[in-house]
C-alpha positions in Angstrom: -34.7 -18.2 -19.5 -34.7 -15.8 -16.5 -31.4 -14.3 -15.1 -32.2 -15.9 -11.8 -29.1 -17.9 -12.0 -26.9 -14.6 -12.0 -25.1 -12.8 -8.9 -27.5 -9.7 -8.6 -24.6 -7.2 -7.1 -22.8 -8.0 -10.4 -25.5 -6.7 -12.8 -24.9 -3.0 -11.7 -22.0 -1.7 -13.8 -22.8 2.1 -14.1 -26.4 1.4 -15.7 -30.0 2.3 -16.1 -33.0 0.4 -14.6 -36.4 1.7 -16.2 -39.4 1.6 -13.7 -42.4 0.8 -16.0 -45.3 1.8 -13.8 -48.4 3.5 -14.1 -51.2 4.6 -11.8 -54.6 3.0 -10.8 -57.3 4.1 -13.2 -54.9 4.7 -16.3 -55.0 3.3 -19.7 -51.3 2.7 -19.5 -51.6 0.2 -16.8 -52.7 -2.6 -19.2 -50.2 -5.7 -18.8 -49.4 -5.5 -22.4 -48.7 -2.0 -22.6 -46.6 -2.3 -19.6 -44.8 -5.1 -21.3 -44.2 -3.1 -24.7 -42.7 0.0 -22.6 -40.4 -2.4 -20.6 -39.2 -4.2 -24.2 -38.6 -0.8 -25.5 -36.6 0.4 -22.5 -34.3 -3.0 -22.6 -34.0 -2.8 -26.5 -32.4 0.8 -25.8 -29.8 -0.1 -23.4 -31.6 -0.3 -20.1 -30.2 -3.4 -18.1 -33.3 -4.1 -16.3 -37.0 -2.9 -15.4 -38.6 -2.3 -11.9 -42.2 -3.4 -12.3 -45.1 -3.3 -10.0 -47.8 -6.1 -9.3 -47.4 -9.8 -10.2 -49.8 -9.4 -13.3 -46.9 -6.8 -14.8 -44.2 -8.9 -13.6 -45.7 -11.8 -15.3 -46.5 -10.0 -18.6 -42.9 -8.9 -18.8 -41.6 -12.2 -18.1 -43.5 -13.7 -20.9 -42.6 -11.1 -23.5 -38.9 -10.5 -22.3 -37.5 -14.0 -20.8 -34.2 -12.8 -20.3 -34.9 -9.4 -19.1 -33.7 -8.4 -15.5 -36.8 -7.7 -13.4 -36.8 -5.7 -9.9 -40.2 -6.7 -8.9 -42.6 -5.3 -6.0 -46.2 -5.2 -5.2 -47.8 -1.8 -3.6 -50.3 -2.9 -0.9 -52.0 -0.5 1.5 -53.0 -1.6 5.2 -55.0 0.0 7.4 -52.4 -0.4 10.6 -49.1 0.6 8.5 -47.7 3.3 5.9 -45.6 0.8 4.7 -47.0 -0.3 1.3 -43.5 -1.7 -0.8 -44.0 -5.3 -0.9 -44.9 -5.0 2.8 -45.0 -8.7 3.9 -44.4 -12.5 3.5 -47.3 -13.1 0.8 -46.4 -10.3 -1.2 -42.6 -11.5 -1.4 -44.0 -14.9 -2.3 -46.1 -13.7 -4.9 -43.5 -11.4 -6.6 -41.1 -14.0 -6.9 -43.4 -16.7 -8.4 -44.2 -14.1 -10.9 -40.7 -14.0 -12.5 -39.0 -11.3 -10.5 -35.0 -11.7 -10.2 -35.0 -9.3 -7.3 -37.3 -8.3 -4.9 -37.8 -4.6 -3.9 -39.2 -4.2 -0.2 -39.5 -1.3 2.1 -36.7 -1.4 4.5 -37.8 1.5 6.6 -38.0 1.4 10.4 -41.7 1.7 10.1 -44.3 -0.6 11.6 -45.2 -3.3 9.1 -48.8 -4.5 8.7 -49.4 -7.1 11.0 -46.3 -6.5 13.1 -44.2 -8.5 10.7 -40.6 -7.5 11.2 -38.1 -6.6 8.3 -35.5 -8.9 9.7 -37.5 -12.0 9.8 -38.6 -11.2 6.2 -35.1 -11.0 5.0 -34.1 -14.0 6.4 -37.1 -15.8 5.3 -36.7 -14.6 1.6 -33.1 -15.6 1.2 -33.5 -18.9 3.4 -36.5 -19.8 1.6 -36.7 -18.6 -1.8 -32.8 -17.8 -2.4 -34.0 -14.2 -3.6 -31.9 -11.4 -4.2 -33.6 -8.0 -2.4 -33.5 -4.5 -3.4 -33.9 -2.4 0.2 -36.1 0.9 -0.5 -34.9 2.8 2.4 -35.4 6.8 3.5 -32.1 7.4 5.4 -28.6 6.2 6.0 -29.0 4.3 9.0 -31.9 2.3 7.5 -29.7 1.5 4.4 -26.8 0.3 6.6 -29.3 -2.0 8.8 -30.8 -3.6 5.5 -27.3 -4.1 4.2 -26.3 -5.9 7.6 -29.5 -7.9 7.4 -28.7 -9.5 3.8 -30.1 -7.1 1.2 -27.8 -7.1 -1.8 -29.0 -3.9 -2.9 -29.6 -0.6 -1.4 -32.1 2.0 -2.8 -32.8 5.5 -2.1 -36.6 5.2 -3.2 -38.2 6.5 -0.1 -36.2 9.3 0.5 -38.7 12.0 1.1 -41.6 9.7 1.1 -41.8 8.6 4.9 -42.7 10.7 7.8 -39.1 10.9 9.0 -37.9 12.9 5.7 -41.1 14.5 4.6 -39.5 17.8 4.9 -36.9 16.4 2.1 -37.2 16.6 -2.0 -35.8 13.6 -3.8 -33.3 13.1 -5.7 -31.5 11.8 -2.4 -28.1 13.7 -3.5 -27.3 13.8 0.5 -27.5 10.2 0.9 -25.5 9.0 -1.8 -21.9 9.7 -0.8 -22.6 8.7 2.9 -24.2 5.1 1.6 -21.5 4.5 -0.6 -18.9 5.4 1.8 -20.4 2.9 4.5 -21.9 0.5 2.9 -20.1 -2.9 2.0 -18.3 -2.9 -1.3 -20.6 -5.8 -2.6 -23.7 -4.2 -1.8 -25.3 -2.4 -4.8 -26.1 1.0 -4.5 -29.2 2.5 -6.7 -30.3 5.9 -6.8 -34.3 6.0 -7.5 -36.3 8.9 -6.9 -36.7 12.3 -8.3 -34.2 11.6 -11.4 -35.7 13.8 -14.3 -32.7 14.2 -16.7 -29.8 11.9 -18.3 -27.8 14.7 -16.5 -29.1 13.9 -13.1 -28.9 10.1 -13.7 -24.9 11.1 -14.4 -24.2 12.9 -11.3 -25.9 10.1 -9.5 -23.5 7.7 -10.7 -20.7 10.1 -10.2 -21.5 10.4 -6.6 -21.4 6.7 -5.9 -24.6 5.0 -7.3 -23.8 1.6 -9.1 -26.9 2.3 -11.1 -29.9 4.8 -11.6 -33.8 3.9 -11.5 -35.9 6.7 -13.6 -39.5 6.1 -13.9 -41.6 9.0 -14.3 -39.3 10.9 -16.5 -39.5 8.1 -19.2 -42.6 5.9 -18.7 -44.8 8.4 -16.6 -47.0 9.3 -19.3 -50.2 10.6 -17.0 -48.0 12.7 -14.9 -46.0 13.9 -17.5 -48.9 15.1 -19.6 -50.8 16.7 -16.7 -47.4 18.6 -15.9 -47.1 20.0 -19.2 -50.8 20.7 -19.4 -50.7 22.5 -16.0 -47.9 24.6 -17.1 -48.9 25.7 -20.5 -52.2 26.8 -18.7 -50.0 28.6 -16.1 
């Protein structure tokens, strides 16, 4: 049984969400491996997992039927830098695969084919009744996303857009202003660059309702490469 009957904003009591993803070409990208890492995360106290691609969402939903799944689909298009669930087709596929919350790029950048964020949010909520997590890069985009109806706002793209390229996550500068200016009913998620339990605790202390941690927990490829690079000097 999925958690789709639950109210998304109520599921963030100072908690951990684990991003269970693997890069293209990695043996860790196998759906069964992703599902096993997701189950291990949930068994050890994570309230949910963030997954990329309908294939991985479906694999985790089958293995962990009661899991809270934040789903997205990374797709690249030649006319846009937006790649996190960029359009209507991706929104539909993520939802159909079994996600409880759909994560979408909610920056101000041009979307593939000229699709508009406001129209996508409205359609997702009217036709699918789907809760949305807005991945943003700055305060203004977070506030716009909440005003459009996104139930969660995450700092996922801080440091990863043209406008914030000079910044480096975690988004410490964003958390307090977002919490102060977002509606109380909008969930605030700190995602990006959290590399330790101490940093996760700091994010919660500075206003986040939940913290998403990926590479530091499940990023075997990047973690091993980093260790090897440091050892070799």
